[in-house]
N, C-alpha and C positions, 0 to 999 in steps of 0.2 A: 202478354198474358199470362198469369202464373196459373199450375192448375195441380192439384192434391187428390185422393182418396183418400179418405180415413175414419173410420167410426167414430159417430158421433161424438159418443162419452169418450172417449179418449184426451177427443181435442178440448171439448168444454172441462174438463177437469185440470187439464195442462192452461190454458185460459184463466181459470179459477185460480190455481195460485200465481200467476201472473199479476192478476191483478191485486192480489193480496190484500182483500176486503176484511178489516178490522182494527182493532180498537189502537187511536192512537193515545199519545204520554199525556190526554188530560180525559181519555176512557170515553172521546166521541167517534162512534164505529166509521169509520170511511175507509175507502179506496185508495192506493198507493197510487193506480196506473186509471187513465181512461181510455189508453188504447195502446197498442205495440205492432209489432211486425212481424209476422214469421218469415223467415227468410228460408226457400227451397232452391235446394242444388241436389243436380243428380244424383249424386251418395249420399247429400244428408241434410236435415230439417232439422230447424236448430228456433229458439226465440232466445232475444237476450234483451234486456230492456233496465232502464233507470228510472226512479222518478223524479222528480223536478228537486228534490232537495237533496240527492244524492244521500241517501239513508241505506237502501236496496237496492241490488244489484240482483236481477233475477236471467238465468241460462237456463233453458231445459233445451236436451237434446233428446232428438225422438231415435228408439233405435233400430237396425237394421230388419227391415221386414213389418215395421207397423206403420208405414204411410207409402204408399203408391205414389213414384211423384211421375206426373206427365208433361209437366212442361215448369221450368225450373223458372225463376224470379222472385219476385217478394208480397205478399200477401198485408195488406195493410188492415188491423182488426180495431175497428172500437167497440167498445165492451157493451155499450149503453145499448146500439141497437141487436149487436151479433149475439149476446148469452141470450137474450130471450130467443133469435131463431132457435138458435141449436136448441133447447130444449123440447120445440118441436118434433125433435126428431128421438127417436129410439133409442139408449144407449148402445145397442148393438146392429145400429144400422149402418150400412157402408155408407158415407155420401161423397159426392162431390164437391171441393172447394174452389171457386174460380174468381179471379181477380184479374175485369180486362181493363184495367187503367181508369174505371170511372166508379164502378160496382164488385160488390163481392156478392156470388151464386150460388147458392146452396142444394144441394138436390139430391135425390136416391131414386131409384130405379124399383124399387122392392124392400118392405111387401108391398106396398102399394106406391105410384110415384107422387112425390110430391118436391116441391119447388118453391122459395124464395129468393129476393135480392134486395141487397140494402146499399142504399147510395153508400158511397166512404170517400175521407180525405183521400189526396193521393199522396203517395209513400212521402213523399219529402216532407211534408206538412206535418207528419207523426215522431214527437220525440222518440228517441231512440239512442241504444248502443251499438247498431247492428252493426257498422262498420268500424269497431273498437275491439280487442283485445280484452279480455276479463284481464284487469289491473293484475290478478295475482296468478302463478303458473303451480301444477302440483308439481312435486316429485315423486312418483311412486317406490321409490327405492329408502326414502328416508320419512316417507308418509307426513310431509308435510304439504303448506302452501305458502309462497315466497315471492317478494318481490325480485325484479329479477337482479337489480343490484343486494338484494338480501340484508336492505336496512328494516324490513317489516318481516320477519320468519313468523307463522303460526304453528308454533312448535307443541303446543299442549292437543293433545286428544282425546275426544270423550266420544263413546256414545252412550246417547242418553234415551228413553222413554220419550216421544214429545208430550206424553200427556203429563211427564214434569214442570213442564215449559208453560203447558197452559193452568196448573194452578200456582204457577210464578204470577201470572195474570190476572189470576183470581183474588189474589194476595193483595193485587194495588187499586182495585175495586174502591176501597174505601176510599184514594188519595187522591186528589185534585190533580199534580201533576210527578207521574211515574216518572224514574229511573230505577235501572236494575244492574248496580254493581256485584259482577262476577268477582268470587275469592277462590283461588286454588291453591291449594297447598295439603301436605301430607296425604296427597291421592286423597282428596274429598272437595265436594264443589261446593261451597256456600254463597248464598244470594240474598241480597240485601233488597227488598222493597222499601224504597222511602222515596217521598212529597217533597220536592226541590224547593218548596215554597215552604214547609214548616219543619217545625223534630218529627213527626210521622212516618215511621218507619216500623218494618218485618222482618222478620230472617228465615229461611228456609236452607235445609242443606238435601240438596239435590241424591236420589236413588240413580247410580251411576253404575252403568253396568260395564264399562272396560274404560281405564283412563292409563292415558302414558301423558305424564307430564314432567319433562327434566330437571324445572326447577319453580318455582312457587311462582303464580302468576294472577294480576287484579286487571279487570277492565270494566268499564259502564256502558250500557246499551238504553238506550231511552227509544229515540225515532225508528221506526220500522220493525222494534220489536214485537207488539202485539201482531201488524198484519204480516209478518214472515212466519212465527206460530199458528195461526190463525185456523188453518185449513190442514196443517199437518196432521197427523198419526204413525202409530210403531217406531220401531227403534232408528233415529237419527243419527248418522255420524256428526262431531263437532269438532271444528280447531279453532282455537283463540291462540292470545299470546299477552303478553304484558304492557297494558297502554292499548292495543289492536283492535282488530275487525274481527266479526265473526263467521265463518263460513260453516251454513250449514247443507249439507247433503241427504238423500233420500233416495231412495230407489226404488226406483217403480217399476211394473210388468213391462209399460210400456215406453217408456221414454226417464232417464236420469233429472233429478230437479238438484239445483247450485243456487242457494244464496248468499247473498255478502252483505253483514248486514255492519252500518257504520259504527266506529265507537264515540262515545262522547266523553267530551271534557266541561268539568268547570269554566266559566271565564274566567282568565285568572285578572288576578287582583295588579290595582295600578300600584306599575313600576316605584321603588321607593327613592331611586332619586327623581325622577317627577315629581313628586308629591310633595320630598323636601323642598324643590325648588317651587311648585306652587305655595308649599305652605308659606314660604320665606314672602311669596309677592303678595300674599295674602295678609299678610303680619305687616309690612309695609304700605299698603292701604289702609292699614287702622292705625297703622301710626300716624299717618298725613292726614286721616279726617278726624282722627281724635286732637290733632294740635289745633285743626279750623277750628274746630269747635270750640276750644278753649278761649281762641282770638277772637268770636263770634262772642263770648259769653262775654270775657272781659272788656270789651270797647263797649258793650250794651248793657245796663245794669239791670235795666227794665225787664230784659226777659229771663229775669230770674224763674218768675212764675211758668214761663214756656218750658223752660228749663226741669223745676221741679215734677211738671207733666211726662215729661219725656221721660225723664227716670222712671216715673212709676208704672209709664206704655214697658221700657225695657223688663223691668222686673215680672210684667206681665206674660210677657214673652213666652211662648211656649219651648219650650225644649227641642230637638230638632229629634224627628224619626230616627230607629235604627236603620240603617241599612239592608234592604233586602237583600236575601243570600241569592250569589247569583243564579242566572238561569243556564241550562247547559247549553254546551255548543258540539253539532256535531263535527268530526272531522271526514272530511271530504274522501270519501274511496276512490275516486279518480285522479286526484293528486298523487296515488302510487303510480310510479312508470308502467305505461301496458305491457304484458308480455304475452307471447304464444303460449297457449297451456300445452303439455306434453299427453301422449297416450299411455292412458293408464293400463 
C-alpha cells in the first residue's frame, strides 16, 4: 500500500503537465500520455514519464514539505478517471491518495467528508521510466546539461517567457505538418515555422530575457513541441545545442518541472553509392528488355501495328511525379546513456 497527503490543486496541476495535452504536428489536440506513476519514497516524491514515441520526457519533483508521505511505494495514475475525480475536490483541500494494489482512493476529512475510489491497472502495466535515470545530468558549475560521456552537451542557455512559445504554436496553425527549426546566432533566437510537405513557412525572432551561447546552434523540434508548451506560463529556463534536444525547466511553488524534448531530423536521402549501384542494375535491365523487344519485332514483321500502338502508349505515359519532401524523424532521447542527476 502507498499513501500520501497533498493538496488537490497541487497534484492536479502536476498531473496536467505530465499528461501534456496539446497540439501535435498536424494541429490535432491530443494528450501524450494516458497514465503515469507517482513514485513515493520516504524523503522524496516524484513523477517521471515518457510518451510511447519517445518525444518528451517529463520529470516532476515535489518540494520538501509539500507532500506528506504516510506510506512509501508507487501510485499508478490513469488520467481518464483520476483527473475528473480530482476536480471534485477544492484546490485547497488536503486529500489522502492511497493505492492498495487494485484501486486508488481519494478522500478528505474537511470541510466535509468526501471520498472516491477508482480501479486502476497494476503498476507494472503502466508505461513509465520510473526505474531509469534521466538521460542527461545537470552541472551546476557550468549551468549545462550533458550525457555522461559528453557526447551531447546542451550549452546554449536561455530564459524566455512561455508566451513566446505559444506564439510559435499559433504561427503554425495554418500549416498541415509543423516543424520548428531554431537558430541561435549573435545572441538572437529565430524560429522558422515550416510545413514539411510544402514550401509554406513563417519566421519569428523571440524576445529573450537572457542568453548564454558559446557558439551558434541550430536544431529542429516537431513531435511533442505543442504538448510541452501547452500549459506553461511565465519565465522558462531553456537549454539546447546544435542538432540536439531541448530541455525546458520551470520552477513552481510546490514542485520543479523538467521537460526533455527530442530533436528532429529529416530522413537522409539514399546513399549515393547505393543509388548508383541500383541505377546500374536498372540500366542493365532496360538494355536486356530493349534487346528482347528488338528480337521479337525482327522475328515477326506482322506485329508492326502492335509496335506502333506501343509507341503511342509510351508517348502518352505520364511523367513521374516529383518525390515528396522527406518526413521528419525523431531522434530518440533514450538513446543517450542514462546518468544520475547531480544536486543543483
